[in-house]
Backbone atoms as SQL, in Angstrom:
CREATE TABLE atoms (id INTEGER PRIMARY KEY, chain TEXT, resi INTEGER, resn TEXT, atom TEXT, x REAL, y REAL, z REAL);
INSERT INTO atoms VALUES
  (1, 'A', 1, 'MET', 'N', 0.499, -1.491, 0.017),
  (2, 'A', 1, 'MET', 'CA', 0.122, 0.167, -0.308),
  (3, 'A', 1, 'MET', 'C', 0.785, 1.053, 0.038),
  (4, 'A', 2, 'PHE', 'N', 1.294, 1.610, 1.017),
  (5, 'A', 2, 'PHE', 'CA', 2.590, 2.728, 1.101),
  (6, 'A', 2, 'PHE', 'C', 3.931, 2.356, 1.862),
  (7, 'A', 3, 'ASN', 'N', 4.885, 3.181, 1.443),
  (8, 'A', 3, 'ASN', 'CA', 5.954, 2.977, 1.783),
  (9, 'A', 3, 'ASN', 'C', 6.418, 3.721, 2.500),
  (10, 'A', 4, 'HIS', 'N', 7.473, 3.533, 3.448),
  (11, 'A', 4, 'HIS', 'CA', 8.550, 4.224, 4.268),
  (12, 'A', 4, 'HIS', 'C', 8.949, 5.669, 3.298),
  (13, 'A', 5, 'GLY', 'N', 8.626, 6.874, 3.370),
  (14, 'A', 5, 'GLY', 'CA', 9.089, 7.996, 2.684),
  (15, 'A', 5, 'GLY', 'C', 8.190, 8.298, 1.487),
  (16, 'A', 6, 'ASP', 'N', 7.171, 7.740, 1.307),
  (17, 'A', 6, 'ASP', 'CA', 5.956, 7.859, 0.275),
  (18, 'A', 6, 'ASP', 'C', 5.446, 9.374, 0.544),
  (19, 'A', 7, 'LYS', 'N', 5.753, 10.169, -0.135),
  (20, 'A', 7, 'LYS', 'CA', 4.711, 11.751, 0.029),
  (21, 'A', 7, 'LYS', 'C', 3.369, 11.122, -0.425),
  (22, 'A', 8, 'VAL', 'N', 2.582, 12.028, 0.617),
  (23, 'A', 8, 'VAL', 'CA', 1.145, 11.734, 0.637),
  (24, 'A', 8, 'VAL', 'C', 0.183, 13.141, 1.029),
  (25, 'A', 9, 'THR', 'N', -1.312, 13.009, 0.201),
  (26, 'A', 9, 'THR', 'CA', -1.789, 13.947, 0.986),
  (27, 'A', 9, 'THR', 'C', -2.861, 13.427, 1.472),
  (28, 'A', 10, 'CYS', 'N', -3.674, 14.348, 2.774),
  (29, 'A', 10, 'CYS', 'CA', -4.870, 13.722, 3.439),
  (30, 'A', 10, 'CYS', 'C', -5.618, 14.622, 4.080),
  (31, 'A', 11, 'LYS', 'N', -6.530, 14.073, 4.975),
  (32, 'A', 11, 'LYS', 'CA', -7.099, 15.265, 5.621),
  (33, 'A', 11, 'LYS', 'C', -6.938, 14.177, 6.900),
  (34, 'A', 12, 'ILE', 'N', -6.620, 15.029, 8.361),
  (35, 'A', 12, 'ILE', 'CA', -6.690, 14.697, 9.630),
  (36, 'A', 12, 'ILE', 'C', -7.526, 15.640, 10.187),
  (37, 'A', 13, 'ALA', 'N', -8.727, 15.418, 11.120),
  (38, 'A', 13, 'ALA', 'CA', -9.460, 15.680, 11.852),
  (39, 'A', 13, 'ALA', 'C', -9.776, 16.960, 10.637),
  (40, 'A', 14, 'ARG', 'N', -10.601, 16.552, 9.565),
  (41, 'A', 14, 'ARG', 'CA', -11.351, 17.285, 8.739),
  (42, 'A', 14, 'ARG', 'C', -10.098, 18.679, 8.534),
  (43, 'A', 15, 'ARG', 'N', -8.911, 18.524, 8.538),
  (44, 'A', 15, 'ARG', 'CA', -7.789, 19.641, 8.485),
  (45, 'A', 15, 'ARG', 'C', -6.756, 19.099, 7.201),
  (46, 'A', 16, 'GLU', 'N', -6.701, 19.935, 5.444),
  (47, 'A', 16, 'GLU', 'CA', -6.478, 19.286, 4.764),
  (48, 'A', 16, 'GLU', 'C', -4.868, 19.262, 4.641),
  (49, 'A', 17, 'ILE', 'N', -3.871, 18.060, 4.385),
  (50, 'A', 17, 'ILE', 'CA', -2.852, 18.081, 4.739),
  (51, 'A', 17, 'ILE', 'C', -2.040, 18.052, 3.181),
  (52, 'A', 18, 'THR', 'N', -1.499, 18.803, 2.628),
  (53, 'A', 18, 'THR', 'CA', -1.039, 18.477, 1.551),
  (54, 'A', 18, 'THR', 'C', 0.317, 18.364, 1.134),
  (55, 'A', 19, 'ASP', 'N', 1.401, 18.307, 2.487),
  (56, 'A', 19, 'ASP', 'CA', 2.866, 18.012, 2.294),
  (57, 'A', 19, 'ASP', 'C', 3.076, 17.136, 3.368),
  (58, 'A', 20, 'ALA', 'N', 3.223, 15.724, 3.102),
  (59, 'A', 20, 'ALA', 'CA', 3.299, 14.978, 4.008),
  (60, 'A', 20, 'ALA', 'C', 4.095, 13.507, 3.517),
  (61, 'A', 21, 'LYS', 'N', 4.576, 13.174, 4.551),
  (62, 'A', 21, 'LYS', 'CA', 5.218, 11.590, 4.081),
  (63, 'A', 21, 'LYS', 'C', 4.744, 10.848, 5.378),
  (64, 'A', 22, 'ILE', 'N', 4.856, 9.144, 4.646),
  (65, 'A', 22, 'ILE', 'CA', 4.514, 7.961, 5.415),
  (66, 'A', 22, 'ILE', 'C', 5.672, 7.586, 6.116),
  (67, 'A', 23, 'SER', 'N', 5.903, 7.513, 7.624),
  (68, 'A', 23, 'SER', 'CA', 7.027, 7.108, 8.198),
  (69, 'A', 23, 'SER', 'C', 6.332, 5.774, 8.846),
  (70, 'A', 24, 'ILE', 'N', 7.422, 4.559, 8.740),
  (71, 'A', 24, 'ILE', 'CA', 7.257, 3.265, 9.152),
  (72, 'A', 24, 'ILE', 'C', 8.282, 3.043, 10.437),
  (73, 'A', 25, 'ASN', 'N', 7.979, 2.898, 11.251),
  (74, 'A', 25, 'ASN', 'CA', 9.089, 2.468, 12.333),
  (75, 'A', 25, 'ASN', 'C', 9.667, 1.177, 12.361),
  (76, 'A', 26, 'ASN', 'N', 10.995, 0.607, 12.779),
  (77, 'A', 26, 'ASN', 'CA', 11.587, -0.645, 12.851),
  (78, 'A', 26, 'ASN', 'C', 10.408, -1.651, 13.417),
  (79, 'A', 27, 'ASP', 'N', 9.530, -1.083, 14.320),
  (80, 'A', 27, 'ASP', 'CA', 8.440, -1.996, 14.737),
  (81, 'A', 27, 'ASP', 'C', 7.370, -1.929, 13.884),
  (82, 'A', 28, 'GLY', 'N', 6.969, -1.523, 12.884),
  (83, 'A', 28, 'GLY', 'CA', 6.062, -1.853, 12.234),
  (84, 'A', 28, 'GLY', 'C', 4.987, -0.494, 12.181),
  (85, 'A', 29, 'LYS', 'N', 4.918, 0.115, 13.438),
  (86, 'A', 29, 'LYS', 'CA', 4.338, 1.281, 13.752),
  (87, 'A', 29, 'LYS', 'C', 4.371, 2.397, 12.424),
  (88, 'A', 30, 'CYS', 'N', 3.011, 2.978, 12.264),
  (89, 'A', 30, 'CYS', 'CA', 2.716, 3.787, 11.074),
  (90, 'A', 30, 'CYS', 'C', 2.517, 5.374, 11.150),
  (91, 'A', 31, 'PHE', 'N', 3.016, 6.194, 10.804),
  (92, 'A', 31, 'PHE', 'CA', 2.617, 7.383, 10.847),
  (93, 'A', 31, 'PHE', 'C', 2.740, 8.119, 9.577),
  (94, 'A', 32, 'ILE', 'N', 1.529, 9.371, 9.781),
  (95, 'A', 32, 'ILE', 'CA', 1.734, 10.525, 8.597),
  (96, 'A', 32, 'ILE', 'C', 2.561, 11.823, 9.173),
  (97, 'A', 33, 'CYS', 'N', 3.646, 12.047, 8.719),
  (98, 'A', 33, 'CYS', 'CA', 4.583, 13.234, 9.236),
  (99, 'A', 33, 'CYS', 'C', 4.104, 14.504, 8.342),
  (100, 'A', 34, 'GLN', 'N', 3.697, 15.308, 9.272),
  (101, 'A', 34, 'GLN', 'CA', 3.535, 16.539, 8.467),
  (102, 'A', 34, 'GLN', 'C', 3.752, 17.720, 9.600),
  (103, 'A', 35, 'ASN', 'N', 3.200, 19.254, 9.113),
  (104, 'A', 35, 'ASN', 'CA', 3.520, 19.981, 9.969),
  (105, 'A', 35, 'ASN', 'C', 1.967, 20.799, 10.152),
  (106, 'A', 36, 'GLU', 'N', 1.018, 19.919, 10.580),
  (107, 'A', 36, 'GLU', 'CA', -0.234, 20.872, 10.885),
  (108, 'A', 36, 'GLU', 'C', -0.992, 19.916, 11.930),
  (109, 'A', 37, 'LYS', 'N', -0.616, 18.886, 12.215),
  (110, 'A', 37, 'LYS', 'CA', -1.592, 18.285, 13.381),
  (111, 'A', 37, 'LYS', 'C', -0.620, 17.149, 14.010),
  (112, 'A', 38, 'ASP', 'N', -0.488, 17.656, 15.500),
  (113, 'A', 38, 'ASP', 'CA', 0.595, 16.741, 16.359),
  (114, 'A', 38, 'ASP', 'C', -0.547, 15.826, 16.940),
  (115, 'A', 39, 'GLY', 'N', 0.003, 14.281, 17.163),
  (116, 'A', 39, 'GLY', 'CA', -0.629, 13.627, 17.548),
  (117, 'A', 39, 'GLY', 'C', 0.276, 12.232, 18.077),
  (118, 'A', 40, 'ALA', 'N', 1.530, 11.751, 17.352),
  (119, 'A', 40, 'ALA', 'CA', 2.099, 11.000, 17.838),
  (120, 'A', 40, 'ALA', 'C', 3.751, 11.207, 17.652),
  (121, 'A', 41, 'ILE', 'N', 4.333, 10.467, 18.010),
  (122, 'A', 41, 'ILE', 'CA', 5.709, 10.459, 17.764),
  (123, 'A', 41, 'ILE', 'C', 6.394, 9.441, 17.007),
  (124, 'A', 42, 'ALA', 'N', 6.650, 9.683, 15.369),
  (125, 'A', 42, 'ALA', 'CA', 7.376, 8.762, 14.849),
  (126, 'A', 42, 'ALA', 'C', 9.027, 8.786, 14.993),
  (127, 'A', 43, 'ASP', 'N', 9.519, 7.668, 14.802),
  (128, 'A', 43, 'ASP', 'CA', 11.218, 7.320, 14.794),
  (129, 'A', 43, 'ASP', 'C', 11.677, 8.647, 13.772),
  (130, 'A', 44, 'ASN', 'N', 11.706, 8.505, 12.686),
  (131, 'A', 44, 'ASN', 'CA', 11.968, 9.434, 11.638),
  (132, 'A', 44, 'ASN', 'C', 10.618, 10.525, 11.551),
  (133, 'A', 45, 'LEU', 'N', 11.003, 11.559, 11.503),
  (134, 'A', 45, 'LEU', 'CA', 9.895, 12.536, 11.346),
  (135, 'A', 45, 'LEU', 'C', 10.537, 13.639, 9.864),
  (136, 'A', 46, 'PHE', 'N', 11.378, 12.773, 8.941),
  (137, 'A', 46, 'PHE', 'CA', 11.468, 13.735, 7.672),
  (138, 'A', 46, 'PHE', 'C', 11.670, 15.097, 7.785),
  (139, 'A', 47, 'SER', 'N', 12.029, 15.666, 8.976),
  (140, 'A', 47, 'SER', 'CA', 12.232, 17.096, 9.174),
  (141, 'A', 47, 'SER', 'C', 10.970, 18.120, 9.116),
  (142, 'A', 48, 'TYR', 'N', 9.601, 17.153, 9.233),
  (143, 'A', 48, 'TYR', 'CA', 8.261, 17.400, 9.519),
  (144, 'A', 48, 'TYR', 'C', 8.095, 17.875, 11.153),
  (145, 'A', 49, 'ARG', 'N', 7.374, 18.550, 11.606),
  (146, 'A', 49, 'ARG', 'CA', 7.382, 18.933, 13.249),
  (147, 'A', 49, 'ARG', 'C', 6.647, 18.134, 13.781),
  (148, 'A', 50, 'TYR', 'N', 5.432, 17.246, 13.175),
  (149, 'A', 50, 'TYR', 'CA', 4.447, 16.229, 13.556),
  (150, 'A', 50, 'TYR', 'C', 4.731, 15.258, 13.137),
  (151, 'A', 51, 'SER', 'N', 3.637, 14.053, 13.789),
  (152, 'A', 51, 'SER', 'CA', 3.251, 12.735, 13.245),
  (153, 'A', 51, 'SER', 'C', 2.207, 12.506, 13.660),
  (154, 'A', 52, 'TRP', 'N', 1.460, 11.629, 12.690),
  (155, 'A', 52, 'TRP', 'CA', 0.019, 11.044, 13.012),
  (156, 'A', 52, 'TRP', 'C', -0.079, 9.617, 12.961),
  (157, 'A', 53, 'GLY', 'N', -0.278, 8.975, 14.680),
  (158, 'A', 53, 'GLY', 'CA', -0.590, 7.248, 14.080),
  (159, 'A', 53, 'GLY', 'C', -1.546, 7.194, 13.282),
  (160, 'A', 54, 'VAL', 'N', -1.453, 5.991, 12.819),
  (161, 'A', 54, 'VAL', 'CA', -2.194, 5.406, 12.069),
  (162, 'A', 54, 'VAL', 'C', -1.971, 3.994, 12.058),
  (163, 'A', 55, 'SER', 'N', -3.222, 2.829, 11.615),
  (164, 'A', 55, 'SER', 'CA', -3.012, 1.430, 11.895),
  (165, 'A', 55, 'SER', 'C', -2.239, 1.183, 10.811),
  (166, 'A', 56, 'LYS', 'N', -1.792, -0.420, 10.679),
  (167, 'A', 56, 'LYS', 'CA', -0.706, -0.835, 9.699),
  (168, 'A', 56, 'LYS', 'C', -1.425, -0.814, 8.071),
  (169, 'A', 57, 'ASP', 'N', -2.874, -0.720, 8.539),
  (170, 'A', 57, 'ASP', 'CA', -3.732, -0.516, 7.057),
  (171, 'A', 57, 'ASP', 'C', -3.817, 0.920, 6.811),
  (172, 'A', 58, 'PHE', 'N', -3.183, 1.848, 7.405),
  (173, 'A', 58, 'PHE', 'CA', -3.190, 3.436, 7.115),
  (174, 'A', 58, 'PHE', 'C', -4.682, 3.773, 7.435),
  (175, 'A', 59, 'THR', 'N', -5.164, 3.331, 8.362),
  (176, 'A', 59, 'THR', 'CA', -6.595, 4.189, 8.856),
  (177, 'A', 59, 'THR', 'C', -6.507, 4.654, 10.326),
  (178, 'A', 60, 'ASN', 'N', -7.513, 5.726, 10.179),
  (179, 'A', 60, 'ASN', 'CA', -7.269, 6.004, 11.729),
  (180, 'A', 60, 'ASN', 'C', -8.551, 6.605, 11.572),
  (181, 'A', 61, 'MET', 'N', -9.816, 6.765, 12.751),
  (182, 'A', 61, 'MET', 'CA', -11.099, 7.263, 12.476),
  (183, 'A', 61, 'MET', 'C', -10.361, 9.058, 12.557),
  (184, 'A', 62, 'PHE', 'N', -9.570, 9.619, 12.427),
  (185, 'A', 62, 'PHE', 'CA', -9.698, 10.903, 12.068),
  (186, 'A', 62, 'PHE', 'C', -9.347, 10.970, 10.738),
  (187, 'A', 63, 'LEU', 'N', -8.640, 10.222, 10.198),
  (188, 'A', 63, 'LEU', 'CA', -7.554, 10.074, 8.816),
  (189, 'A', 63, 'LEU', 'C', -9.080, 9.906, 7.771),
  (190, 'A', 64, 'SER', 'N', -8.961, 10.644, 6.666),
  (191, 'A', 64, 'SER', 'CA', -9.742, 10.585, 5.312),
  (192, 'A', 64, 'SER', 'C', -8.871, 11.208, 4.341),
  (193, 'A', 65, 'ASP', 'N', -9.219, 10.472, 2.902),
  (194, 'A', 65, 'ASP', 'CA', -8.721, 10.897, 1.971),
  (195, 'A', 65, 'ASP', 'C', -7.111, 10.632, 1.453),
  (196, 'A', 66, 'LEU', 'N', -6.511, 9.662, 2.145),
  (197, 'A', 66, 'LEU', 'CA', -5.381, 9.399, 1.920),
  (198, 'A', 66, 'LEU', 'C', -4.830, 8.840, 0.760),
  (199, 'A', 67, 'LYS', 'N', -3.959, 9.739, -0.187),
  (200, 'A', 67, 'LYS', 'CA', -3.333, 9.508, -1.277),
  (201, 'A', 67, 'LYS', 'C', -1.897, 9.862, -1.677),
  (202, 'A', 68, 'PRO', 'N', -1.457, 8.824, -2.538),
  (203, 'A', 68, 'PRO', 'CA', -0.095, 9.086, -2.843),
  (204, 'A', 68, 'PRO', 'C', 0.041, 10.301, -3.564),
  (205, 'A', 69, 'THR', 'N', 1.078, 10.855, -3.409),
  (206, 'A', 69, 'THR', 'CA', 1.069, 12.688, -4.325),
  (207, 'A', 69, 'THR', 'C', 1.951, 11.870, -5.396),
  (208, 'A', 70, 'ARG', 'N', 2.233, 12.810, -6.451),
  (209, 'A', 70, 'ARG', 'CA', 2.927, 12.347, -7.797),
  (210, 'A', 70, 'ARG', 'C', 4.157, 13.246, -7.976),
  (211, 'A', 71, 'THR', 'N', 4.993, 11.973, -7.794),
  (212, 'A', 71, 'THR', 'CA', 6.844, 12.433, -8.055),
  (213, 'A', 71, 'THR', 'C', 7.006, 13.515, -8.954),
  (214, 'A', 72, 'SER', 'N', 7.669, 14.214, -8.541),
  (215, 'A', 72, 'SER', 'CA', 8.267, 15.368, -9.528),
  (216, 'A', 72, 'SER', 'C', 9.281, 14.930, -9.557),
  (217, 'A', 73, 'GLY', 'N', 9.740, 16.069, -10.818),
  (218, 'A', 73, 'GLY', 'CA', 11.040, 15.715, -11.441),
  (219, 'A', 73, 'GLY', 'C', 12.301, 15.441, -10.321),
  (220, 'A', 74, 'LYS', 'N', 12.201, 16.643, -9.347),
  (221, 'A', 74, 'LYS', 'CA', 13.428, 17.136, -8.595),
  (222, 'A', 74, 'LYS', 'C', 13.658, 15.496, -7.609),
  (223, 'A', 75, 'ASP', 'N', 12.456, 15.124, -7.720),
  (224, 'A', 75, 'ASP', 'CA', 12.659, 14.000, -6.970),
  (225, 'A', 75, 'ASP', 'C', 12.792, 12.682, -7.046),
  (226, 'A', 76, 'LEU', 'N', 13.308, 12.579, -8.371),
  (227, 'A', 76, 'LEU', 'CA', 13.372, 11.498, -9.127),
  (228, 'A', 76, 'LEU', 'C', 15.256, 11.100, -8.969),
  (229, 'A', 77, 'ILE', 'N', 15.789, 10.241, -9.011),
  (230, 'A', 77, 'ILE', 'CA', 17.442, 10.226, -9.206),
  (231, 'A', 77, 'ILE', 'C', 17.586, 9.740, -10.592),
  (232, 'A', 78, 'LYS', 'N', 18.654, 10.569, -11.338),
  (233, 'A', 78, 'LYS', 'CA', 19.113, 10.347, -12.553),
  (234, 'A', 78, 'LYS', 'C', 19.815, 9.363, -12.484),
  (235, 'A', 79, 'LEU', 'N', 19.712, 8.399, -13.446),
  (236, 'A', 79, 'LEU', 'CA', 20.783, 7.144, -13.530),
  (237, 'A', 79, 'LEU', 'C', 21.390, 7.230, -15.086),
  (238, 'A', 80, 'ASP', 'N', 22.526, 7.013, -15.088),
  (239, 'A', 80, 'ASP', 'CA', 23.243, 7.024, -16.522),
  (240, 'A', 80, 'ASP', 'C', 23.767, 5.644, -16.569),
  (241, 'A', 81, 'LEU', 'N', 22.542, 5.208, -17.425),
  (242, 'A', 81, 'LEU', 'CA', 23.494, 3.495, -17.714),
  (243, 'A', 81, 'LEU', 'C', 24.641, 3.525, -18.771),
  (244, 'A', 82, 'ARG', 'N', 24.898, 4.496, -19.220),
  (245, 'A', 82, 'ARG', 'CA', 25.634, 4.405, -20.648),
  (246, 'A', 82, 'ARG', 'C', 27.067, 3.483, -19.946),
  (247, 'A', 83, 'ASN', 'N', 27.376, 3.198, -19.111),
  (248, 'A', 83, 'ASN', 'CA', 28.695, 2.749, -18.741),
  (249, 'A', 83, 'ASN', 'C', 28.511, 1.331, -18.435);
């Protein structure tokens, strides 16, 4: 479904979150890291201020509209396969 570091958008407690990443701790606990809603503490915040805990199937009673964001060109790694 989602992987550690995936960029996402969602709504947390009806607040629209347009800049966020999925964080998955070594113990399998899942979080949405973002700068809008404080809720839980992820091991890796990816430089965001807050994280919101979600279940392993990425659900939570306050979470809705969780979607992956499109990757922009600046997020891609350029590979040179000519060698």
